[in-house]
SEDO-612385 format. One record per residue: y, z, x of N, C-alpha, C, CB in turn; residue in one letter. Coordinates in steps of 0.2 Angstrom, whole numbers. Each point is the difference from the previous one (the first is absolute). Glycine has a CB too. Layout:
ATOM:Y:Z:X:Y:Z:X:Y:Z:X:Y:Z:X:a
...
***
This chain:
ATOM:-7:1:7:6:-2:-7:7:2:4:-8:4:-12:m
ATOM:12:-11:10:6:1:4:6:3:-3:-5:-8:4:e
ATOM:7:13:5:7:5:-4:5:-1:4:-4:9:-3:t
ATOM:10:-9:-2:5:1:5:5:5:0:-1:-11:0:i
ATOM:1:15:5:4:6:0:9:-2:-3:-10:4:11:d
ATOM:11:-2:-17:6:2:-2:4:2:7:-5:3:-12:s
ATOM:5:2:14:3:5:4:3:-7:6:-10:16:-3:n
ATOM:6:-20:4:0:-3:6:4:-9:-2:-12:10:4:q
ATOM:10:-10:-9:3:-8:-4:-1:0:-8:-4:-9:11:e
ATOM:7:9:-15:1:-2:-6:-2:-8:-2:9:9:0:k
ATOM:-12:-10:-5:-1:-5:-2:4:-4:-7:-10:5:6:i
ATOM:8:-9:-8:4:-2:-6:-4:1:-5:8:-7:6:a
ATOM:-9:9:-11:-5:0:-8:-3:-6:1:7:6:-9:p
ATOM:-4:-11:11:-5:-7:-3:-7:1:7:14:-11:-6:g
ATOM:-11:12:12:-5:1:3:-4:5:-1:5:-6:6:q
ATOM:-3:12:-7:-6:6:-2:-3:-4:-7:9:13:5:v
ATOM:-8:-15:-8:-3:-2:-8:-5:-8:5:13:4:-13:m
ATOM:-11:-6:18:-4:-7:2:-5:6:4:10:-13:1:a
ATOM:-9:16:4:-5:4:3:-5:3:-2:6:1:5:i
ATOM:-6:3:-10:-3:4:-6:-5:-4:-3:11:6:-3:a
ATOM:-9:-9:0:0:-8:-4:-7:-1:3:15:-6:-1:a
ATOM:-14:2:7:-6:-2:8:-6:6:-3:12:-4:16:k
ATOM:-8:9:-14:-5:6:1:-6:3:-5:9:1:5:q
ATOM:-4:-2:-11:-3:3:-6:-6:-7:-3:14:8:-2:l
ATOM:-10:-14:6:-6:-7:-4:-7:1:-1:6:-8:6:q
ATOM:-6:5:-12:-8:1:-5:-2:-6:0:3:9:-8:e
ATOM:-4:-11:-1:-2:-7:0:5:-5:-1:-10:4:-3:d
ATOM:17:0:4:3:-7:-2:4:-3:7:2:5:-14:l
ATOM:-1:-11:15:5:-2:6:8:6:0:-5:-15:-1:p
ATOM:6:14:7:6:2:4:7:-1:-6:-6:-4:14:i
ATOM:5:-1:-13:7:-5:-5:1:3:-8:-5:-14:5:e
ATOM:-3:15:-7:-1:2:-7:0:8:-2:-6:-11:0:a
ATOM:7:15:6:0:5:1:8:1:0:-12:1:6:m
ATOM:15:-5:-3:10:3:3:1:-3:-6:6:-1:15:l
ATOM:-9:-6:-19:3:0:-6:0:5:-5:-2:-8:3:t
ATOM:-3:9:-4:0:6:-5:6:7:1:-14:-4:0:a
ATOM:14:5:8:4:7:1:7:-3:0:-9:7:8:l
ATOM:11:-13:-10:6:-2:-1:0:1:-6:2:-7:9:a
ATOM:-6:3:-12:2:1:-10:0:5:-2:-4:-9:-4:k
ATOM:-1:14:8:1:10:-3:6:1:1:-10:5:3:e
ATOM:14:-5:5:5:1:-2:7:0:-4:-7:-1:5:t
ATOM:6:-6:-8:5:-1:-3:-3:0:-7:7:-7:9:t
ATOM:-10:12:-12:-3:1:-9:7:5:-2:-16:1:-1:l
ATOM:17:0:-5:5:5:-2:-3:4:1:5:-4:-7:e
ATOM:-1:11:10:1:6:0:-6:1:7:5:3:-15:g
ATOM:-4:-8:20:-3:1:4:4:2:8:-8:-7:-8:s
ATOM:7:11:10:1:2:8:1:1:6:-1:1:-5:d
ATOM:2:-4:9:-1:-1:7:3:2:6:-2:-6:-7:l
ATOM:-1:12:11:4:4:4:-1:2:7:1:3:-11:v
ATOM:0:-7:14:-2:2:9:3:6:3:-2:-11:2:q
ATOM:-4:14:0:2:5:4:-5:1:6:7:7:-10:v
ATOM:-2:-10:16:-6:1:7:-2:-7:0:-6:13:0:g
ATOM:0:-14:-1:-4:-5:0:-4:1:-4:2:-3:8:n
ATOM:-3:4:-16:-3:2:-3:5:-4:-5:-7:10:4:t
ATOM:4:-13:-10:4:-4:-5:-3:2:-10:-1:-11:14:v
ATOM:4:15:-15:-2:5:-6:2:-7:-5:3:15:4:f
ATOM:-7:-16:-10:0:-3:-5:-3:4:-6:1:-10:8:i
ATOM:6:10:-13:-2:5:-5:1:-3:-8:4:11:10:g
ATOM:-7:-9:-15:2:-2:-6:1:7:-5:-6:-13:2:h
ATOM:13:12:-2:2:6:-6:-1:-2:-6:9:4:7:i
ATOM:-11:2:-11:-2:1:-7:5:-3:-4:-6:9:2:g
ATOM:4:-10:-9:5:-1:-5:1:7:-6:-5:-15:3:k
ATOM:9:17:-5:1:3:-5:-3:7:3:-1:-11:-10:g
ATOM:-3:14:6:-3:5:3:-4:2:5:2:0:-7:a
ATOM:-1:-6:11:-2:0:6:5:-3:3:-11:1:-2:n
ATOM:18:-1:2:2:0:5:1:4:6:1:-5:-7:k
ATOM:-3:10:6:0:4:6:-8:0:7:10:7:-11:t
ATOM:-13:-12:9:-7:-2:2:1:-4:3:-6:3:-7:k
ATOM:0:-4:12:2:-8:4:-8:0:4:16:1:3:m
ATOM:-16:-7:-3:-7:-3:2:1:-2:5:-4:-3:-8:v
ATOM:1:3:13:2:-7:6:-4:1:7:13:-1:-4:g
ATOM:-11:-2:8:-7:0:6:7:1:7:-15:-10:-6:r
ATOM:9:10:12:5:0:5:-4:-4:8:7:15:-7:a
ATOM:-2:-20:7:-3:-4:6:2:2:7:0:-8:-7:l
ATOM:-4:12:12:2:2:5:-2:-5:7:-1:11:-8:n
ATOM:7:-10:12:-3:-3:7:1:4:5:2:-10:-3:v
ATOM:0:16:1:2:5:4:-4:5:4:7:-1:-9:d
ATOM:-7:4:10:-5:5:5:-1:5:-4:5:-3:12:t
ATOM:-10:10:-12:-1:2:-5:4:6:-1:-10:-5:2:g
ATOM:13:9:3:5:4:-2:6:-3:-1:-5:7:6:r
ATOM:8:-11:-5:4:-5:-3:2:1:-9:-7:-6:10:n
ATOM:-1:2:-12:-2:-1:-5:2:6:-5:-7:-7:7:f
ATOM:5:14:-4:1:6:-4:6:2:-1:-9:3:4:i
ATOM:12:-4:1:10:1:-1:3:-5:-3:1:4:11:r
ATOM:-5:-11:-13:2:-5:-2:-2:0:-9:0:-5:13:n
ATOM:-4:10:-12:-4:3:-8:6:4:-4:-13:3:6:m
ATOM:15:3:-1:1:4:-2:8:-2:-1:-11:7:6:l
ATOM:15:-12:-2:6:-3:-2:1:-3:-7:0:-3:12:n
ATOM:-5:-1:-13:-2:-3:-6:1:3:-6:-8:-5:7:y
ATOM:4:11:-7:1:6:-6:6:2:0:-11:4:0:l
ATOM:15:-1:5:6:1:2:5:-5:-5:-5:4:12:g
ATOM:3:-11:-11:2:-5:-4:-1:0:-7:-1:-6:10:y
ATOM:-5:6:-12:-1:1:-6:1:8:-4:-7:-10:4:l
ATOM:9:13:0:5:7:-4:4:-2:0:-3:9:3:q
ATOM:8:-13:0:8:-2:-2:-2:-6:-5:7:4:13:e
ATOM:-13:-5:-16:0:-5:-5:-2:2:-4:0:-7:5:k
ATOM:0:14:-7:-3:5:-5:-7:-4:-2:12:6:-4:n
ATOM:-17:-8:10:-6:-1:-1:-4:6:0:2:-10:3:i
ATOM:-7:13:-8:-4:5:1:-5:-1:1:6:4:-4:t
ATOM:-11:-9:2:-6:-3:0:0:-4:4:-3:2:-10:h
ATOM:-3:-5:16:-1:-5:4:-7:1:1:11:-2:7:y
ATOM:-14:-6:-9:-7:0:2:-1:-8:3:-5:11:-11:a
ATOM:-1:-11:13:-2:-6:5:-6:0:1:9:1:5:s
ATOM:-13:-7:-4:-6:0:2:1:-3:8:-6:-1:-13:q
ATOM:0:3:16:-2:-3:4:-6:-3:4:7:4:-2:f
ATOM:-12:-8:5:-6:-2:3:-1:5:6:1:-13:-3:k
ATOM:-6:14:5:-2:2:6:2:7:2:0:-13:3:g
ATOM:-1:13:2:3:9:1:6:1:6:-14:5:-1:e
ATOM:15:-12:4:6:-1:5:7:7:-3:-3:-17:1:t
ATOM:4:16:-8:6:5:-2:-3:7:0:7:-9:-9:y
ATOM:-12:10:6:-2:7:0:0:6:6:-8:-6:-8:l
ATOM:9:2:12:1:8:5:7:1:-2:-7:-2:11:p
ATOM:13:0:-13:8:-1:0:-1:3:-6:6:-12:8:a
ATOM:-10:10:-13:0:4:-8:-2:8:3:-6:-13:-11:m
ATOM:2:14:12:-1:6:2:7:5:3:-12:-7:2:r
ATOM:14:3:4:5:4:1:5:1:-4:-2:-1:9:v
ATOM:4:-3:-9:5:0:-7:-1:5:-5:-1:-10:1:l
ATOM:-6:9:-5:-1:8:-3:0:6:3:-6:-6:-6:e
ATOM:4:4:12:3:8:5:8:2:-2:-8:-4:12:k
ATOM:12:-2:-10:6:1:1:4:4:-8:-1:-10:10:r
ATOM:-3:5:-15:5:2:-6:-5:7:-2:5:-14:-5:l
ATOM:-9:17:8:-2:6:-2:2:5:-1:-5:-4:3:a
ATOM:12:6:0:4:7:-1:8:-2:-3:-7:6:12:n
ATOM:5:-15:-15:7:-3:-5:-3:1:-6:5:-9:7:k
ATOM:0:7:-13:-1:1:-6:-3:-7:-2:9:9:-1:d
ATOM:-12:-15:8:-3:-4:-5:-6:-3:3:11:-3:-4:s
ATOM:-15:1:2:-7:0:1:-3:-10:1:-1:14:-9:t
ATOM:-3:-11:14:-5:-9:1:-7:2:-2:6:-7:12:l
ATOM:-8:2:-16:-7:2:0:-3:-8:2:1:12:-11:s
ATOM:-7:-12:15:-3:-6:-1:-6:1:-2:6:-4:6:v
ATOM:-9:0:-9:-8:-4:-3:-2:-6:1:1:6:-7:g
ATOM:-6:-7:5:-6:-5:1:-1:-2:-10:-8:8:17:r
ATOM:10:-16:-15:1:-2:-8:-8:-3:1:16:-4:-2:t
ATOM:-18:1:-4:-8:-3:-1:-2:-6:4:1:3:-12:k
ATOM:5:-6:16:-1:-5:2:1:1:8:3:-7:-11:s
ATOM:-3:14:11:0:2:9:8:0:3:-13:-6:2:g
ATOM:16:3:-3:9:2:2:-1:5:-4:8:-11:1:e
ATOM:-1:14:4:4:7:0:6:-1:-3:-5:4:11:y
ATOM:4:2:-16:7:-2:-5:5:7:3:-8:-7:-13:a
ATOM:14:6:14:5:7:2:3:1:-4:3:-1:10:v
ATOM:-1:9:-15:4:1:-5:4:5:3:-7:-2:-9:f
ATOM:14:1:8:5:3:6:5:3:-7:-1:-9:14:i
ATOM:1:16:-15:5:2:-5:6:4:5:-9:1:-10:r
ATOM:15:-7:10:6:3:4:5:5:-4:1:-12:7:i
ATOM:-1:17:-3:2:7:-5:10:0:4:-17:11:-3:g
ATOM:19:-6:5:8:-2:-1:1:3:6:4:0:-12:k
ATOM:-9:3:19:3:2:6:1:-7:3:-7:13:0:e
ATOM:12:-13:5:1:-6:3:-5:-1:5:11:1:-2:p
ATOM:-16:-8:2:-6:-4:4:1:-4:7:-3:-2:-12:l
ATOM:9:0:11:3:-4:4:0:4:6:6:-7:-9:g
ATOM:-7:3:15:0:3:8:9:1:2:-15:-7:4:t
ATOM:16:1:-6:7:0:1:2:-7:7:-1:15:-5:g
ATOM:-4:-16:6:0:-6:4:-2:-7:0:-2:9:4:t
***
């Protein structure tokens, strides 16, 4: 897995997405994956944010669900930076009044980072839970409290 330390070099969102898409490549050609990602970022209610060398694509709910978001992280940063990026992203979501965030991922690449984040949130009023779906993917559920989460970096 290619990593680019954002402390050394911050790359553009499109580069993050292209590298991450290549690493996630499954049955689709890379061009199709990039086209799907580009289309996803233009959907109504879509929110694209880059923190370090991680791009977060989120979809905000409507009506009664306007404080809930479903999203994904496309990461090419180091593991340690990814954890910091996630905390800063959660701080960003607090500013947007998002109270619940959910995501899914395949494989175990992100699992150690989720465990660290779960421990970091243990003394806060936010919670993170990770579980497996019937299809074998991992699902992450985060309840975002009011105590500041961003690291300020």
